[in-house]
Residue, then its C-alpha position, 0 to 999 in steps of 0.5 A: m499500499l506505502l508503495t502506491s503513494p508515488l501514483f499520487p502525485n502524477l495523477k496531481a501534476h496530470f489531471g490537476e490539483n482538485c482532481q479527487i483521489d480516493m483510496l481502499v485499502n486494508a483496516g489498520t495500515e491507513g497509518l501509513l498514508d500521507t493523506t495530502l493529496l488524498g481525499t477519501i480513505y475507505l477502509l476494508k474491515r473483516p468484523k466477526g462473523i460472516f453475516v456481519g462481514l458481508k453486510s459491511d462489505i456490501a455497504l462499502l462497495f455501493t459506497l464506493r458507486e455512488q462516488k461515480y468514478d471516472i478510473v479504479l486503478g486496482l494494483t493487489g492482483g486479487e478477486r476482492a480487489a478487481f470485483a470492487a473495480f467493476f462495482t464502482g460502474a467506472k468506465v476506466r479500469v485498470g488493474i492486476t488481473p487475477h487468476s480466476f476465468w470469471t475476472k478475466h475481462i473486469y479490467t479494460h487496461k491490463i498491467s502485465h507481471k514484469p520482472q521490475h520493482i514494485i513501484e514500477s510495476n504500480l507506476d504501469a497502472l499510469r503508462l497505459l494511460q498514458i500519464p507521464i512519470l515525473s516522480k517516483c518517490v514514496c512518502v509516508k505519513v509522519a507523525k508532527d511530534s509524540k511525547a514518547f521520545k522525550n527522553l529517546p538519545k541523541e544517536f541511535v539505530h532503529c531496529h524492527f526485526f519483524s514482519d507478519w508473515l513469519f517466514k521473514c523473520l530471523e532467528d531470536s538470538f541473532c537480533a540479540q546479536i545484531v544490537d549488540f555487535i552495535a552497542q559494542t562497536y559503535q558505542i551507541p545504542c539500539v531502539l526497538t520496535a514491533a507492533p501491538n501482537a501477541n508473535e511480536m510482542q513474545k519475540i520482542q521481549t525474547i531478544q530482550i532477555l537475551t541481550q546484554s546492552n539493554p537496547i531501547i524497547f518500543a513494544g506496541n505503543l506507537s502508532l505507525e505514525e509514531v514509528a516513521l517519527l521515531n526512524t527519522k531521528a535514527k542514524a541507521f534502521i536494521g529489520v526485514d522485508t516489512s511495512i517498516m523497511h519500507l517506511s524508512a527508506a521513504n524517510g531516506i535513513p540509510t536502511f539495511a535489510f535482510f532477505g530470506p523467500s522474497f524476491a528483493q528485485l520487486w521488494h526492496p527499499w527504494d532509494n528516493t534520491l534515484q529515478d530508476s531501480i539500480f539492482k543487481n540481480q546477485k545475492g549476498g550483500i547488494q547496496i541500492g544508492k544509500h541501502r543495503i540487502y542483505q540475501e545467503k548465496m543458498p541455490c533456491v533463494p529466492c523460492g517465493n514461497a511461504g518457508c521451506n516448503n510452506t512450513q513459515k520457517s525459511d532456513c536462509l532467514l533461521k540458518l544464515d550464515t552469521k559471520k558474513a551477515l555481520n561483516a555485511l552490516h559492519e560494512f554498511l554501518s562503518p562510514l555512518l556511525k564513525d563519529s558515534k566511537t568513542 
């Protein structure tokens, strides 16, 4: 969702400042959206109970239809998005066609799959409509202030080691090792963040127990806008393939991301100072502008699966070569933190 934000300024530049751009997103993700160029944000909620959910979805569909949109862009490739696009009644419907047979003719303009970054795929929706691409910058909503950050140190590294998808996560003990490595090598603390769900809360508690350097912890008590604000104050960001990684890259904070089975070519952190991806299809440590990713040189990587044999556990992350990974991290951080050494 965050990687759709480059579309908004290009649409405004083409159709004029008075054009209305609305968004339909999953409830809970709207906190990342920079609403400066947006109108209404519609939320796709998932209430408990089949009938309650069905009633909510139907009401939402008719609300969308009442807006009489000229153009609808469906960028998820899902059946729900395709049906919603069709139900709006918009004459121009651009999107990624799902695999289901009944969705083949829903979109008037079809986005084809290409081995390119998701931002470029999203912008293909505009290219199909012959709308010029003037900007490719990702924009994120940042809180103006937060009382939670009164006692933050002047210099720190922001770490977010978690994802809703377990197959994207590192071993907790290695996360603790990273935190201690940074504290011992550069004499500055790490600030760890986690979402308010049981899995992440448990993992961050385990990491805290395993560390010896007493990192600063924000466990589930920050909004997404506050996480974005915290990130802007960091010297660097360390994490995995997740939304907070993209948030950090959008803020221009040097970002180091561990990738497992995911296709880094599609999802690597985007450098806003570049107009095109300079990603090279290789493994190990890969520099992309001011950002860097680390992905193991296993023959099966990337597999695109939800972990090894879809078990939600990825050997390429849980059993990675910690020495090589820390060396890559050291090479990345040293130019950024050299002034922080005592």
